C-alpha positions as CSV (number, residue, x, y, z in Angstrom):
1,M,74.0,121.1,98.7
2,S,75.4,118.2,100.8
3,F,73.6,114.9,101.2
4,S,73.0,115.5,104.9
5,T,71.5,119.0,104.3
6,A,69.3,117.5,101.6
7,V,68.1,114.9,104.0
8,M,67.1,117.5,106.6
9,V,65.3,119.5,104.0
10,L,63.4,116.5,102.5
11,L,62.4,115.3,106.0
12,A,61.0,118.7,106.7
13,I,58.7,118.5,103.7
14,Q,57.9,114.8,104.0
15,P,54.2,114.3,104.9
16,A,53.9,112.9,108.5
17,S,51.4,110.3,107.3
18,A,53.7,108.8,104.6
19,A,53.7,105.0,105.0
20,T,56.1,103.9,102.2
21,P,59.6,104.5,101.7
22,D,105.3,123.0,100.2
23,D,106.1,123.9,103.6
24,A,105.2,126.7,101.2
25,N,104.5,124.6,98.2
26,P,108.0,123.4,97.6
27,D,109.0,121.8,94.3
28,S,109.8,118.2,95.1
29,G,112.8,118.2,92.8
30,G,111.3,115.4,90.8
31,D,110.5,112.9,93.6
32,T,107.6,110.7,93.0
33,I,105.1,109.7,95.6
34,V,104.1,106.7,97.6
35,V,100.5,106.9,98.9
36,R,100.0,103.2,98.6
37,A,102.3,101.7,96.0
38,Q,104.9,103.6,94.1
39,R,103.6,105.9,91.4
40,L,105.1,108.4,89.0
41,V,102.7,111.2,89.8
42,D,104.8,114.3,90.7
43,P,104.6,118.1,90.5
44,A,104.8,117.8,86.7
45,A,101.5,115.9,86.9
46,V,99.5,117.8,89.5
47,R,99.9,120.8,91.9
48,V,101.4,119.4,95.1
49,E,101.5,121.2,98.4
50,T,103.0,119.8,101.6
51,I,102.4,120.9,105.2
52,G,105.2,120.0,107.5
53,A,105.8,119.1,111.2
54,R,106.2,122.7,112.4
55,D,102.6,123.7,111.4
56,I,101.1,120.4,112.6
57,A,102.8,120.6,116.0
58,A,101.7,124.1,116.8
59,L,98.0,123.9,115.9
60,G,95.4,122.2,118.0
61,D,93.4,120.3,115.4
62,V,93.8,118.9,111.9
63,Q,91.2,121.2,110.4
64,S,93.3,124.3,111.4
65,V,96.4,122.6,109.9
66,L,94.6,122.1,106.6
67,E,93.3,125.6,106.4
68,T,96.9,127.0,106.3
69,S,96.6,125.9,102.6
70,P,95.1,128.4,100.2
71,S,93.1,125.6,98.5
72,V,91.3,124.1,101.6
73,T,88.2,125.4,103.4
74,I,86.9,123.4,106.4
75,V,83.3,123.7,107.5
76,S,81.3,122.1,110.3
77,P,77.9,122.5,111.9
78,G,79.2,124.1,115.1
79,P,82.3,123.5,117.1
80,A,81.3,120.0,118.1
81,G,80.0,119.0,114.7
82,A,81.7,116.7,112.1
83,T,84.0,118.6,109.6
84,E,83.8,118.7,105.9
85,I,86.6,119.5,103.4
86,L,86.0,121.8,100.5
87,L,89.0,121.6,98.2
88,R,89.0,124.3,95.5
89,G,85.3,124.6,95.6
90,G,84.4,120.9,95.2
91,D,81.8,119.2,97.3
92,A,82.9,117.7,100.6
93,N,82.8,114.2,99.2
94,F,84.9,115.1,96.2
95,T,88.2,114.8,98.0
96,A,89.9,111.4,98.6
97,V,91.4,111.4,102.1
98,T,94.0,108.8,103.2
99,I,95.9,108.0,106.3
100,D,99.0,105.8,105.7
101,G,97.5,105.0,102.3
102,V,94.1,103.9,103.6
103,R,91.3,105.8,102.0
104,L,88.9,107.0,104.7
105,N,85.8,108.0,102.6
106,D,82.8,106.0,103.8
107,V,80.2,105.8,101.0
108,T,77.6,104.3,103.3
109,D,77.3,107.5,105.3
110,S,74.6,110.0,104.5
111,R,77.3,112.6,103.8
112,G,78.1,110.7,100.6
113,G,81.7,109.9,101.6
114,A,82.8,113.2,103.2
115,V,85.6,112.6,105.7
116,D,85.6,114.1,109.2
117,V,89.2,115.0,109.9
118,G,88.2,116.2,113.3
119,A,88.3,112.5,114.3
120,I,92.1,112.5,113.9
121,A,94.6,114.0,116.3
122,P,97.3,116.2,114.9
123,F,99.7,114.5,117.3
124,E,99.3,111.3,115.1
125,I,100.3,113.1,111.8
126,G,103.8,113.6,110.6
127,S,103.1,115.2,107.3
128,V,100.2,116.3,105.0
129,T,100.4,116.3,101.2
130,I,97.6,117.9,99.1
131,Y,97.2,117.0,95.5
132,K,95.1,119.7,93.8
133,G,92.9,118.7,90.9
134,A,91.2,115.6,89.7
135,V,93.5,112.7,90.4
136,S,91.3,109.7,89.7
137,V,94.2,108.4,87.6
138,L,96.0,108.0,91.0
139,E,93.1,107.2,93.4
140,G,90.2,106.1,91.3
141,S,86.7,107.1,92.5
142,D,86.3,110.0,95.0
143,A,89.2,112.2,93.8
144,L,87.1,114.7,91.7
145,S,88.7,117.7,93.4
146,G,91.9,116.1,94.6
147,Q,93.4,114.1,97.4
148,I,94.7,114.8,100.9
149,A,97.3,112.2,102.1
150,L,98.0,112.1,105.8
151,E,101.0,110.2,106.9
152,T,101.8,109.2,110.5
153,D,105.3,109.7,111.8
154,D,108.1,107.4,110.6
155,P,109.0,105.2,113.6
156,R,112.7,105.9,112.8
157,D,112.3,109.6,113.3
158,G,111.8,111.9,116.3
159,P,112.3,111.2,120.0
160,R,112.3,107.7,121.3
161,A,109.5,108.6,123.7
162,E,107.4,111.7,123.9
163,A,104.2,113.0,125.5
164,M,102.0,116.0,125.1
165,V,99.4,117.2,127.6
166,R,97.1,120.2,127.0
167,V,94.3,121.8,129.0
168,A,92.3,124.8,128.2
169,D,89.4,126.8,129.6
170,R,85.8,125.4,129.5
171,G,87.0,121.8,130.1
172,L,89.2,121.0,127.1
173,G,91.7,118.3,127.8
174,S,94.2,116.3,125.6
175,V,96.7,113.6,126.4
176,N,99.0,112.2,123.7
177,G,102.0,109.8,123.8
178,R,104.4,108.0,121.5
179,W,107.0,105.3,122.3
180,A,109.5,103.8,119.8
181,P,111.0,100.7,121.5
182,L,112.7,99.6,118.3
183,R,114.6,101.9,116.0
184,D,117.1,100.9,113.4
185,E,117.1,100.4,109.6
186,A,116.4,96.7,109.9
187,L,113.3,97.1,112.1
188,A,111.6,100.1,113.7
189,L,108.4,100.2,115.8
190,S,106.4,103.0,117.3
191,V,103.1,103.0,119.3
192,T,101.0,106.1,119.5
193,G,98.0,106.8,121.7
194,T,95.8,109.9,121.9
195,W,92.8,111.1,124.0
196,F,90.9,114.4,123.6
197,D,87.8,115.9,125.2
198,F,86.4,119.1,123.7
199,G,84.9,120.2,127.0
200,E,81.8,122.4,127.3
201,G,80.5,123.6,124.0
202,P,77.6,126.0,123.3
203,A,74.2,124.5,124.5
204,D,76.0,121.6,126.2
205,Q,77.4,120.2,122.9
206,T,80.1,117.5,123.4
207,F,82.9,116.0,121.4
208,S,85.6,113.5,122.4
209,R,87.9,111.1,120.6
210,A,90.6,108.5,121.3
211,S,93.0,106.5,119.2
212,L,95.7,103.9,119.3
213,G,98.1,103.3,116.5
214,V,101.1,101.0,115.7
215,K,103.6,101.6,112.9
216,M,106.5,99.4,111.8
217,S,109.1,99.6,109.1
218,G,112.0,97.4,108.0
219,A,114.3,96.4,105.3
220,A,113.6,93.4,103.1
221,G,116.3,92.6,100.6
222,Q,116.9,95.6,98.4
223,G,113.5,97.0,99.4
224,R,111.6,98.4,102.4
225,W,108.2,97.7,103.9
226,V,106.0,99.8,106.1
227,A,103.0,98.4,108.1
228,S,100.6,100.4,110.2
229,A,97.3,99.7,112.1
230,R,95.1,102.2,113.9
231,V,91.8,102.1,115.9
232,G,89.9,105.2,116.8
233,E,86.6,106.2,118.5
234,T,84.8,109.5,118.2
235,S,81.7,110.5,120.2
236,R,79.7,113.6,119.5
237,G,76.6,115.2,121.0
238,A,75.8,118.1,118.6
239,F,72.9,119.7,116.7
240,A,72.3,117.9,113.4
241,D,73.5,119.4,110.2
242,A,71.1,122.0,108.8
243,S,69.0,121.9,112.0
244,G,69.5,125.5,112.8
245,G,71.9,124.9,115.7
246,N,71.6,126.2,119.2
247,R,69.9,129.4,118.0
248,F,67.2,128.2,115.6
249,A,66.7,124.4,116.1
250,A,63.1,123.4,117.0
251,T,64.3,121.4,119.9
252,P,67.3,121.6,122.3
253,D,67.9,117.9,122.0
254,L,71.2,116.9,120.5
255,Q,72.1,114.3,117.8
256,Q,74.2,111.6,119.5
257,S,76.7,109.7,117.4
258,E,79.4,107.1,118.2
259,T,81.9,106.3,115.4
260,R,84.6,103.6,115.3
261,L,87.4,103.7,112.7
262,S,89.9,100.9,112.1
263,T,92.6,100.9,109.5
264,V,95.4,98.5,108.4
265,S,98.0,99.1,105.7
266,L,101.0,97.2,104.4
267,R,103.2,98.8,101.8
268,Y,106.3,97.3,100.2
269,G,108.8,98.6,97.6
270,A,111.1,95.9,96.4
271,G,113.9,98.0,95.0
272,E,115.2,97.5,91.5
273,T,115.3,93.9,90.2
274,A,116.4,93.1,86.6
275,G,115.7,96.7,85.6
276,W,112.2,96.7,87.2
277,S,111.1,98.3,90.5
278,P,108.0,96.6,91.8
279,S,105.8,97.6,94.7
280,A,102.7,96.4,96.3
281,A,100.2,97.5,99.0
282,F,97.3,96.1,101.0
283,T,94.9,98.4,102.9
284,W,91.8,97.8,104.9
285,L,89.2,100.2,106.4
286,R,86.3,99.5,108.7
287,R,84.1,102.3,109.8
288,S,80.9,102.0,111.9
289,E,78.6,104.7,113.2
290,D,75.6,104.6,115.5
291,R,73.5,107.7,115.3
292,V,70.4,108.9,117.1
293,T,68.7,112.0,115.7
294,P,66.0,113.8,117.8
295,A,62.7,114.9,116.2
296,A,62.5,118.5,115.1
297,P,58.7,119.2,115.5
298,P,56.4,119.5,113.7
299,Q,57.9,118.2,110.5
300,V,61.2,116.3,111.0
301,P,60.8,112.8,112.7
302,A,63.2,111.3,115.1
303,G,65.5,108.6,113.6
304,T,68.2,106.1,114.3
305,S,70.9,104.8,112.0
306,D,73.6,102.1,112.6
307,S,76.0,101.7,109.6
308,T,79.0,99.7,108.9
309,F,81.4,100.1,105.9
310,E,84.4,98.1,104.9
311,R,86.9,98.7,102.0
312,L,89.7,96.3,101.1
313,T,92.3,97.4,98.5
314,L,95.1,95.5,96.8
315,V,97.5,97.3,94.4
316,G,100.7,96.4,92.6
317,T,102.9,98.4,90.3
318,A,106.1,97.9,88.4
319,S,108.3,100.8,87.1
320,R,111.2,100.8,84.8
321,S,113.8,103.4,83.7
322,L,113.7,103.7,79.9
323,S,116.7,106.1,79.9
324,R,118.3,108.6,82.3
325,E,115.3,110.9,81.8
326,W,112.3,108.7,81.1
327,Q,110.5,106.3,83.4
328,A,107.4,104.1,82.7
329,L,105.1,102.4,85.1
330,A,102.2,99.9,84.9
331,G,99.9,98.7,87.6
332,A,96.7,97.1,88.7
333,E,94.4,97.6,91.6
334,I,91.2,95.9,93.0
335,V,88.9,97.6,95.5
336,Q,86.2,95.7,97.3
337,E,83.6,97.7,99.2
338,K,80.7,96.6,101.4
339,G,78.3,98.7,103.4
340,E,75.2,98.1,105.5
341,T,72.8,100.5,107.3
342,T,69.9,99.7,109.6
343,G,67.6,102.3,111.1
344,S,64.2,103.8,111.1
345,L,62.3,107.1,111.1
346,D,59.6,107.6,113.8
347,Y,56.3,108.7,112.2
348,G,54.3,107.2,115.0
349,F,55.4,103.9,113.7
350,P,59.0,102.9,112.7
351,L,59.6,103.5,109.0
352,P,62.7,101.3,108.1
353,V,65.6,102.8,106.2
354,D,67.7,99.7,105.9
355,F,70.0,98.9,102.9
356,E,73.0,96.7,102.2
357,L,75.2,97.0,99.1
358,E,78.6,95.9,97.9
359,R,80.8,96.4,94.8
360,T,84.1,95.3,93.4
361,T,86.2,97.6,91.2
362,P,89.2,96.3,89.4
363,S,91.4,98.8,87.6
364,I,94.6,99.0,85.5
365,F,96.8,102.1,84.9
366,A,99.9,103.2,83.1
367,E,102.1,106.2,83.5
368,M,105.1,107.8,81.8
369,R,107.4,110.5,83.2
370,R,110.3,112.6,82.0
371,D,112.7,114.1,84.6
372,A,114.9,116.5,82.8
373,A,117.2,117.1,85.7
374,A,118.0,113.4,85.9
375,G,119.4,113.7,82.4
376,G,121.5,116.6,83.4
377,D,119.3,119.2,81.6
378,K,118.3,121.8,84.2
379,G,116.7,124.3,81.9
380,A,114.3,121.8,80.3
381,L,110.9,120.3,80.5
382,D,109.6,117.7,82.9
383,L,106.6,115.8,81.6
384,Y,104.0,113.4,82.9
385,A,101.1,111.4,81.3
386,G,98.9,108.8,82.9
387,I,95.8,106.8,82.0
388,R,93.6,104.6,84.1
389,A,90.5,102.4,83.6
390,D,88.2,101.5,86.5
391,Y,85.8,98.7,85.9
392,V,83.2,99.8,88.4
393,D,81.3,96.9,90.0
394,T,82.3,95.0,86.9
395,E,79.6,96.7,84.9
396,E,81.1,99.9,83.4
397,V,84.5,101.0,82.4
398,V,85.4,104.5,83.5
399,P,88.6,105.9,81.9
400,T,90.4,108.8,83.4
401,V,93.6,110.6,82.3
402,R,96.1,113.2,83.6
403,A,98.9,115.1,81.8
404,G,101.1,117.9,82.8
405,G,104.5,119.5,82.6
406,V,106.9,121.9,84.3
407,Y,109.3,124.0,82.3
408,H,112.4,125.2,84.1
409,L,113.6,128.5,82.6
410,P,117.2,128.6,81.6
411,G,119.6,130.0,84.1
412,D,119.9,129.0,87.8
413,G,116.6,127.1,87.8
414,S,114.9,129.5,90.1
415,T,111.9,130.1,87.8
416,S,109.5,127.5,86.4
417,V,106.1,127.5,84.8
418,Y,103.7,124.6,85.0
419,A,100.5,123.4,83.6
420,S,98.3,120.3,84.0
421,I,94.9,118.8,83.2
422,G,93.1,115.8,84.5
423,T,89.7,114.1,84.7
424,G,88.0,112.5,87.7
425,F,84.9,110.5,88.6
426,K,83.0,109.5,91.7
427,A,80.8,106.5,91.6
428,P,77.4,107.1,93.4
429,S,77.7,106.4,97.1
430,F,75.9,103.5,98.7
431,Y,73.6,105.9,100.5
432,A,72.7,107.7,97.3
433,V,71.8,104.4,95.5
434,G,70.4,102.4,98.4
435,D,68.6,104.6,100.8
436,P,64.9,103.5,100.8
437,L,63.6,107.0,101.1
438,V,65.6,109.0,98.6
439,G,68.0,106.5,97.0
440,N,68.1,106.1,93.2
441,P,69.7,103.0,91.7
442,D,69.8,104.6,88.3
443,L,72.3,107.4,89.4
444,E,75.3,107.9,87.1
445,D,78.9,108.8,88.0
446,E,79.7,112.4,88.9
447,T,82.6,113.6,86.7
448,S,85.1,116.4,86.6
449,V,87.7,118.0,84.4
450,T,90.3,120.2,86.1
451,G,93.1,122.3,84.7
452,E,95.8,124.6,86.1
453,I,98.6,126.9,84.9
454,G,101.1,128.7,87.1
455,M,104.5,130.1,87.8
456,R,107.0,129.5,90.6
457,H,110.0,131.6,91.5
458,A,112.6,131.3,94.2
459,F,114.7,134.3,95.4
460,A,118.0,132.7,96.6
461,A,117.2,130.1,99.3
462,T,115.0,132.3,101.5
463,T,112.0,133.4,99.5
464,A,109.6,131.5,97.2
465,V,106.6,132.9,95.3
466,D,103.9,130.9,93.6
467,L,101.0,132.1,91.4
468,S,98.4,129.8,89.8
469,V,95.1,129.9,87.9
470,Y,92.8,126.9,87.9
471,H,89.4,125.9,86.5
472,S,87.2,122.9,87.4
473,S,84.1,121.6,85.6
474,F,81.9,119.3,87.6
475,K,79.0,117.5,85.8
476,G,76.3,115.1,86.8
477,L,76.3,116.3,90.4
478,I,73.9,114.4,92.7
479,D,71.2,116.5,94.4
480,F,67.7,116.1,95.9
481,D,64.8,116.5,93.5
482,G,61.6,117.5,95.3
483,E,59.3,116.4,92.4
484,T,60.5,112.8,92.3
485,F,61.5,112.9,96.0
486,S,64.8,111.2,95.2
487,L,68.4,112.0,94.5
488,V,69.1,112.7,90.8
489,N,72.0,113.7,88.5
490,R,71.4,117.3,87.4
491,S,73.7,120.0,88.6
492,E,76.6,121.3,86.6
493,V,79.1,123.5,88.4
494,E,82.0,125.6,87.0
495,V,84.7,126.8,89.4
496,S,87.6,129.1,88.6
497,G,90.1,130.7,90.8
498,I,93.5,132.2,91.4
499,E,95.9,131.4,94.2
500,A,99.0,133.3,95.3
501,S,101.4,132.2,98.0
502,V,104.8,133.5,99.3
503,S,107.2,132.2,101.9
504,H,110.2,134.0,103.4
505,D,112.8,133.1,105.9
506,I,114.9,135.7,107.6
507,G,117.1,134.8,110.5
508,A,115.1,132.9,113.2
509,H,111.8,134.0,111.5
510,A,109.8,132.1,108.9
511,F,106.8,133.7,107.2
512,S,104.3,132.4,104.7
513,A,101.1,134.1,103.3
514,F,98.5,133.3,100.8
515,G,95.5,134.8,99.1
516,T,92.8,133.2,96.8
517,Q,89.9,134.4,94.8
518,M,87.3,131.9,93.6
519,N,84.2,132.3,91.3
520,T,81.5,129.6,91.2
521,D,78.9,129.3,88.4
522,A,76.1,127.0,89.7
523,P,72.3,126.8,90.0
524,D,70.9,128.7,93.0
525,G,71.4,126.7,96.2
526,A,73.4,123.9,94.5
527,V,76.8,125.1,95.9
528,L,76.9,126.5,99.5
529,L,79.6,127.3,102.1
530,R,82.1,128.5,99.5
531,P,83.7,132.0,100.2
532,D,84.6,134.1,97.2
533,W,88.0,134.9,98.8
534,R,90.3,133.7,101.5
535,A,93.6,134.9,102.8
536,G,96.0,133.9,105.6
537,F,99.5,133.9,107.0
538,T,101.7,131.9,109.3
539,W,104.7,133.1,111.3
540,A,107.2,130.9,113.2
541,W,110.2,131.9,115.3
542,A,112.7,130.0,117.4
543,Q,115.7,131.2,119.3
544,D,117.5,129.7,122.2
545,R,114.8,128.2,124.6
546,I,111.9,130.1,123.1
547,N,109.7,129.4,120.1
548,A,106.5,130.9,118.9
549,Y,103.9,130.3,116.1
550,A,100.9,132.2,114.8
551,S,98.3,131.3,112.2
552,Y,95.8,133.8,110.9
553,R,92.9,133.0,108.4
554,I,90.2,135.2,107.0
555,R,87.4,134.6,104.5
556,G,84.6,136.5,102.9
557,E,80.8,136.0,103.1
558,I,79.3,132.6,102.4
559,E,75.9,131.3,101.6
560,A,74.5,128.6,103.9
561,S,71.2,126.8,104.5
562,S,69.2,125.3,107.3
563,V,65.7,124.0,107.6
564,P,64.5,126.9,109.8
565,T,66.2,129.7,107.8
566,G,66.4,128.5,104.2
567,I,69.4,129.9,102.3
568,V,71.0,132.9,104.0
569,R,74.3,134.9,103.7
570,L,76.7,134.6,106.7
571,D,79.2,137.3,107.7
572,P,82.9,137.2,106.9
573,S,85.0,135.4,109.5
574,Q,88.6,135.5,110.8
575,R,90.6,133.5,113.2
576,L,94.0,133.9,114.9
577,D,95.7,131.0,116.7
578,L,98.9,131.5,118.8
579,F,101.4,129.2,120.3
580,A,104.4,130.2,122.5
581,G,106.7,127.7,124.1
582,Y,109.6,127.8,126.5
583,A,112.1,125.0,127.1
584,L,112.5,124.4,130.8
585,A,115.2,121.8,130.1
586,D,116.3,119.5,127.4
587,G,113.2,117.5,126.4
588,L,110.8,119.5,128.6
589,Q,108.8,122.4,127.2
590,V,105.8,124.4,128.6
591,A,103.7,126.4,126.1
592,L,100.7,128.8,126.1
593,T,98.1,128.3,123.5
594,A,95.3,130.6,122.2
595,D,92.6,129.4,119.8
596,N,90.6,132.1,118.1
597,L,92.5,134.7,120.2
598,L,90.5,137.7,118.7
599,D,87.2,135.9,119.4
600,S,86.3,136.9,115.8
601,E,85.2,133.6,114.2
602,T,81.6,133.8,113.0
603,E,79.0,131.2,112.2
604,A,79.8,128.7,109.4
605,Q,76.3,127.4,109.3
606,P,73.1,129.2,110.4
607,G,72.4,129.2,114.1
608,F,75.6,127.4,115.2
609,T,77.4,129.6,117.7
610,P,81.2,129.4,117.4
611,M,83.3,128.3,120.4
612,G,84.9,131.7,120.9
613,R,88.3,132.4,122.4
614,R,90.0,129.5,124.2
615,L,93.2,129.9,126.2
616,G,95.3,126.9,127.4
617,I,98.6,125.5,128.5
618,R,100.6,122.7,127.1
619,L,103.4,120.5,128.4
620,D,105.7,118.6,125.9
621,I,108.0,115.9,127.2
622,A,110.6,114.1,124.9
623,Y,113.7,112.0,125.4
């Protein structure tokens, strides 16, 4: 059960008189990653999936982009509500989400750190990388289930100037633009702006967002630096999570929220110097939200909440080649977090719910990696091992580890088997510790152990098949306890699943498909919104002046909860999105779009009517 759902439930029972408080999972070929600073984590260490520009450009929102992955389920309380990411059955706040290396998880928020990807325009994103499994050895706290790394477009790539305008029925409108006035290896600069209005949602719900971003890159000696800054605002008028939505809520009044998100990142890789390859990064996040929640008579009081959260991160690494095959890396990181919330609940008098907390977490880590291909041994074993120690708030040392390997079967290298295991942790959120009503300063870290085995095979250069089995064990999960009227560590959840995916290119057509089955062992009501199975496919086609794209997703039944209904089972759901474009001239394309073409999407939470079919037209301009 999410924090926000728990809050709605506890408010409902609170006495009113209370006076105290790859495109298809490609093998990277041994390339390591740079989320912030250079690391050795690669497909030998963790299952890695990439989503490329083709899928991102064709789909209308980031949540639809992410759901083309077999591992990701996105849920939201209605079409205008904030989104939540469920990665392989983990809670919404168990996935670390970054944009240009800046972690977006806000631990002051009542959702415990869950990230709303609906606040980000797909036009801003150049690529998506999903790391499946506990990767606290890479990210520290928050990465119990994995990590989703969003990267904006490289200012050296793409058109020098481009714009995208989209309109759809019931008032949807979107305007996006990018300009790259400087573009060479020495210095490149791009500026990106977006605006989006959701239009008329069910029961007059509203959602809008706007953003402005700047990204620069350049050469410095033997190395290269990348700097980015982004500001964004999101406004929502929607029914509160677990309220029962437009069908069951006790009042038609909507929760109003205004969110402002600012990020800055500076990343630098110095190149090899005296046998060492150093890198460094600085990131900064500031997120503020003002929220007004209406009363839900007779039990739930009205409330206000104004929160501000800041996170500053400094990290440095140094890697060295020990031989043609072996590399080693060591690094250190320091994270400083500060959050403040002011607000009140209206019980006929204002009951304050203010808190202010901060913490500093230094960490050290080390990694070792073997790349067999670099040593000329194609039919051999790639290995990875990493260890990290986080000194959370300078009070406790939390060790995490990760290890894995990929064995390339002898022959043409088309078949490989892989296995990995890792541990993760999540320090209690500021909300869980500090909220005067339900907070518990004695909460302990939530922890996880995740493992996976699988096989990958490529048929020539046109077809790839991947099959994997995974298991995740989550312990110490934080949940609301009615007897103590506070949040406590108590839940233990076991998740196991199997994922299969295939991609195939034939002529001008590109197909991909996936299917997944997941089993969850958890106390009743502790884990909601997880379907037992999901499947989907994408199709892309381009020829001459015409291009088209289709994305279809289907899921099984889910259990969900709201204050008016309690726990209920919701019907299976399916969705088909289409895009068809025609190039009128070089750099000028008009396209037809269809969201939920079959009008077959069902409720994701009780009482929240889906948006239904939405048809639109899009104009793309580039030069």
